[in-house]
C-alpha positions as CSV (number, residue, x, y, z in Angstrom):
1,M,-66.6,31.5,-14.0
2,E,-64.8,34.8,-13.1
3,E,-62.6,34.6,-16.3
4,K,-65.8,34.1,-18.5
5,K,-67.4,37.1,-16.8
6,K,-64.5,39.5,-17.6
7,P,-65.1,39.7,-21.4
8,K,-68.8,40.2,-20.8
9,K,-68.1,43.1,-18.5
10,I,-65.7,44.7,-21.0
11,K,-68.3,44.2,-23.8
12,R,-71.0,45.6,-21.6
13,K,-68.9,48.7,-20.7
14,L,-68.2,49.4,-24.4
15,L,-71.8,49.0,-25.5
16,D,-73.6,50.5,-22.5
17,K,-75.5,53.6,-23.7
18,Y,-75.1,57.0,-22.1
19,R,-77.0,60.1,-22.6
20,L,-75.2,63.5,-23.0
21,V,-77.7,66.3,-22.2
22,I,-77.1,70.0,-22.7
23,L,-79.4,72.1,-20.5
24,N,-80.1,75.8,-20.1
25,E,-78.5,76.8,-16.9
26,N,-81.2,79.3,-15.9
27,T,-84.3,77.4,-16.9
28,F,-82.9,73.8,-17.0
29,E,-84.6,73.5,-20.4
30,E,-83.1,70.6,-22.4
31,R,-81.4,71.9,-25.5
32,L,-79.5,68.9,-27.0
33,S,-79.1,65.3,-26.1
34,F,-76.9,62.6,-27.5
35,K,-77.0,58.9,-27.0
36,L,-73.4,57.7,-26.8
37,T,-71.4,54.6,-26.0
38,R,-67.8,54.2,-25.1
39,L,-67.2,52.4,-28.4
40,N,-68.8,55.3,-30.4
41,V,-66.6,57.8,-28.6
42,F,-63.4,55.8,-29.3
43,V,-64.3,55.3,-33.0
44,L,-65.2,59.0,-33.4
45,S,-62.0,60.2,-31.7
46,S,-59.8,57.8,-33.8
47,S,-61.5,58.9,-37.0
48,L,-61.0,62.6,-36.1
49,A,-57.3,62.0,-35.3
50,V,-56.7,60.2,-38.6
51,F,-58.4,63.0,-40.5
52,L,-56.3,65.7,-38.9
53,I,-53.1,63.8,-39.5
54,A,-54.0,63.2,-43.2
55,F,-55.1,66.8,-43.7
56,T,-51.9,68.1,-42.1
57,Y,-49.7,65.9,-44.4
58,I,-51.6,67.0,-47.5
59,L,-51.4,70.6,-46.5
60,I,-47.6,70.4,-46.0
61,A,-46.7,68.1,-48.9
62,Y,-48.6,69.8,-51.7
63,T,-48.4,73.5,-50.7
64,A,-45.7,76.1,-50.3
65,L,-45.7,75.6,-46.5
66,R,-43.2,72.7,-47.0
67,E,-40.4,75.2,-47.7
68,Y,-40.7,76.5,-44.1
69,I,-39.9,73.1,-42.6
70,P,-36.2,73.1,-41.3
71,G,-34.0,70.8,-43.5
72,Y,-36.3,70.7,-46.5
73,S,-35.4,72.3,-49.8
74,S,-37.4,72.4,-53.0
75,T,-36.2,71.0,-56.4
76,A,-36.0,74.5,-57.8
77,L,-33.7,75.6,-55.0
78,K,-31.4,72.6,-55.5
79,K,-31.2,73.3,-59.3
80,Q,-30.3,76.9,-58.6
81,A,-27.7,75.9,-56.1
82,T,-26.1,73.5,-58.6
83,E,-26.0,76.1,-61.4
84,L,-24.5,78.6,-59.0
85,N,-21.9,76.1,-58.0
86,Y,-20.9,75.4,-61.6
87,K,-20.8,79.2,-62.4
88,T,-18.6,79.8,-59.3
89,D,-16.2,77.1,-60.3
90,S,-15.9,78.5,-63.9
91,L,-15.3,82.0,-62.5
92,Q,-12.6,80.7,-60.2
93,R,-10.9,79.1,-63.2
94,V,-11.1,82.3,-65.2
95,I,-9.8,84.3,-62.3
96,A,-6.8,81.9,-61.9
97,M,-6.0,82.1,-65.6
98,N,-6.2,85.9,-65.6
99,E,-3.9,86.1,-62.5
100,L,-1.3,83.9,-64.3
101,Y,-1.6,86.1,-67.4
102,Y,-1.2,89.4,-65.5
103,T,1.7,87.9,-63.5
104,S,3.5,87.1,-66.7
105,I,2.8,90.6,-68.0
106,K,4.3,92.1,-64.8
107,K,7.4,90.0,-65.3
108,V,7.8,91.3,-68.8
109,L,7.3,94.9,-67.6
110,K,9.9,94.5,-64.8
111,G,12.3,92.5,-67.0
112,D,12.4,89.8,-64.4
113,V,12.9,86.9,-66.8
114,S,15.9,84.7,-66.8
115,A,17.5,83.8,-70.1
116,S,17.9,80.1,-70.9
117,D,21.3,78.9,-72.1
118,F,21.1,76.2,-74.8
119,N,24.0,73.9,-75.8
120,K,23.7,74.1,-79.6
121,D,26.2,71.2,-80.2
122,S,24.2,68.8,-77.9
123,I,21.0,69.7,-79.7
124,I,22.5,69.1,-83.2
125,E,24.0,65.8,-82.0
126,A,20.7,64.6,-80.6
127,V,18.9,65.4,-83.9
128,R,21.6,63.5,-85.8
129,T,21.2,60.5,-83.5
130,E,17.5,60.4,-83.9
131,A,17.8,60.7,-87.7
132,S,20.3,57.9,-87.9
133,E,18.0,55.5,-86.1
134,V,15.2,56.1,-88.7
135,D,15.0,53.9,-91.8
136,L,14.7,56.3,-94.7
137,A,14.6,53.8,-97.5
138,P,11.6,54.2,-99.7
139,I,8.9,51.6,-99.7
140,S,6.8,50.4,-102.6
141,E,3.7,52.3,-101.4
142,D,5.7,55.5,-101.3
143,S,6.9,55.0,-104.9
144,I,3.3,54.4,-106.1
145,L,2.1,57.5,-104.4
146,R,4.9,59.6,-105.9
147,D,4.1,58.4,-109.4
148,K,0.4,59.2,-108.9
149,I,1.1,62.7,-107.7
150,D,3.5,63.3,-110.5
151,K,0.9,62.3,-113.1
152,E,-1.7,64.6,-111.5
153,D,0.7,67.6,-111.4
154,K,1.9,67.0,-115.0
155,Y,-1.5,68.1,-116.5
156,N,-2.4,70.6,-113.8
157,L,-2.9,74.0,-115.3
158,F,-2.7,75.8,-111.9
159,E,0.2,75.9,-109.6
160,S,-0.2,74.3,-106.2
161,A,-1.5,76.7,-103.6
162,T,1.4,77.6,-101.4
163,S,1.4,80.5,-99.0
164,S,4.7,82.0,-98.2
165,A,4.3,85.0,-95.9
166,N,7.3,87.2,-95.0
167,F,6.8,88.6,-91.5
168,V,8.4,92.1,-91.7
169,L,8.8,94.3,-88.6
170,F,8.3,98.0,-89.0
171,P,10.6,100.4,-87.1
172,P,8.6,102.1,-84.3
173,A,10.8,105.2,-84.7
174,N,14.0,106.3,-86.3
175,G,16.8,107.6,-84.2
176,T,20.1,107.0,-82.4
177,I,20.4,104.1,-80.1
178,S,21.6,105.4,-76.7
179,E,21.7,102.1,-74.9
180,P,21.7,98.8,-76.9
181,Y,20.3,95.4,-76.0
182,N,22.4,93.8,-73.3
183,L,21.4,90.3,-72.0
184,K,24.0,90.2,-69.2
185,E,22.9,93.4,-67.6
186,K,19.2,92.4,-68.1
187,H,18.6,95.3,-70.4
188,F,16.2,93.5,-72.8
189,A,15.6,96.5,-75.0
190,V,17.0,99.3,-77.1
191,D,16.7,102.9,-76.0
192,I,16.2,105.2,-79.0
193,V,16.8,109.0,-78.5
194,L,13.9,110.9,-79.9
195,A,12.5,114.4,-79.8
196,K,9.5,115.0,-77.5
197,D,6.1,114.1,-79.0
198,T,7.7,112.1,-81.8
199,P,5.1,109.6,-83.2
200,I,5.6,106.0,-82.0
201,K,4.4,103.4,-84.5
202,A,3.4,99.8,-84.2
203,T,6.1,97.4,-85.4
204,A,3.5,94.9,-86.8
205,D,-0.1,94.1,-86.9
206,G,-1.5,93.0,-83.6
207,I,-3.8,93.7,-80.6
208,V,-3.1,96.0,-77.7
209,I,-3.0,93.9,-74.5
210,F,-1.8,96.6,-72.1
211,A,-2.0,100.4,-72.2
212,E,-1.6,102.0,-68.8
213,W,0.5,104.3,-66.6
214,T,3.3,102.8,-64.4
215,A,5.3,104.7,-61.9
216,S,8.7,103.5,-63.0
217,T,8.2,103.4,-66.8
218,G,5.5,106.0,-67.4
219,Y,3.0,105.4,-70.1
220,V,3.5,101.8,-71.4
221,I,1.8,100.0,-74.3
222,I,2.2,96.3,-75.1
223,I,1.0,94.8,-78.4
224,E,0.6,91.1,-79.1
225,H,1.5,90.0,-82.7
226,S,1.4,86.8,-84.6
227,Y,3.9,83.9,-84.2
228,G,4.1,84.5,-80.4
229,L,5.7,87.9,-80.7
230,I,5.1,90.8,-78.2
231,S,6.4,94.3,-78.6
232,I,6.7,96.8,-75.6
233,Y,6.9,100.6,-75.8
234,K,7.8,102.5,-72.6
235,H,8.4,106.1,-71.3
236,N,5.7,107.5,-73.7
237,A,4.3,111.0,-73.3
238,A,0.8,109.9,-74.3
239,L,-1.0,106.9,-75.7
240,T,-3.4,106.9,-78.7
241,K,-4.6,103.4,-78.2
242,I,-6.4,101.5,-75.4
243,Q,-6.4,97.9,-74.4
244,G,-8.2,95.7,-76.9
245,D,-7.6,97.9,-79.9
246,L,-6.5,96.3,-83.2
247,V,-3.5,98.1,-84.8
248,K,-1.8,97.9,-88.1
249,A,2.0,97.9,-88.8
250,G,3.1,101.6,-89.0
251,E,0.0,102.9,-87.2
252,V,0.7,105.6,-84.6
253,I,0.1,104.2,-81.1
254,A,1.8,106.8,-78.8
255,T,4.1,109.8,-78.7
256,A,7.6,109.8,-77.3
257,G,8.3,111.4,-74.0
258,N,10.2,111.3,-70.7
259,T,7.7,109.8,-68.3
260,G,8.5,107.4,-65.4
261,E,11.1,107.3,-62.7
262,L,13.6,105.4,-64.8
263,S,13.7,107.8,-67.7
264,T,16.5,110.4,-68.0
265,G,15.4,112.1,-71.2
266,P,13.0,111.9,-74.1
267,H,13.5,108.5,-75.7
268,L,11.7,105.2,-76.5
269,H,12.4,102.0,-74.6
270,F,11.5,99.3,-77.1
271,E,11.4,95.5,-76.3
272,L,10.7,92.4,-78.4
273,W,9.7,89.1,-76.8
274,N,9.1,85.8,-78.6
275,D,7.3,83.0,-76.8
276,G,8.3,84.5,-73.4
277,Y,12.0,85.1,-74.3
278,P,13.6,88.5,-75.0
279,I,15.2,89.0,-78.4
280,N,17.5,91.7,-79.8
281,P,15.4,94.1,-81.8
282,T,18.4,95.3,-83.9
283,N,18.6,91.8,-85.4
284,F,15.3,92.4,-87.2
285,I,14.7,96.2,-87.4
286,D,16.8,99.0,-88.8
287,F,16.3,102.1,-86.5
288,K,18.4,104.4,-88.7
């Protein structure tokens, strides 16, 4: 009987009505009164709590307040961070390439390049061995193609377009060579005695890749030409071109002088480099 009475007591407690009265403290006049039950209070409190939770979630999820929550980042910020990461990586690669390029230029300026010795006989023998292993006997398809080409050329009124360009180097200045090219002593240039302020001319068409002052060699200008050729002009009194300028063969690029710690008189220190290797300028240029 006691177990049956317990649910009835709980139900009665939840459904028992109470009156909440608000009185004026001075006159004890009744202002407001509410009829409440414990069940109504529980339902009202739960509804209010759910409403507050839902309102807070909507306010944070769909407004700019979400960016102030620690650990949260918007899609726009993630996109900007990704783009900045890509740009940073690209800039690092460009910087690394520029550092390698300037390092090679410094080696050329200092003459710190080792000459490679090649065994000419071994190279010729290797080429002969490779050629002997190839079957050079003509096949039927080759003969058919040759006949077809011969017939087409037989009635061709125009000659085949062939471009034969002779790459001629222009002497930067005419004068007496005081110190010739010497590979053993690492003098990768010819020194030409000149009067002060003699015009120095570009040896070929190209673009100026370096035009600055150096303590040891004074005013230096370096021009990059076609076919992997680079020409260097040192100890100048002044430069008439800057980095990035396009020059033509025979165009004045500087004036002869006696600048730099390594200079002992007015002259031109002229170097030629091909694909990173020094070459003797007198083999290609007549300075007289």
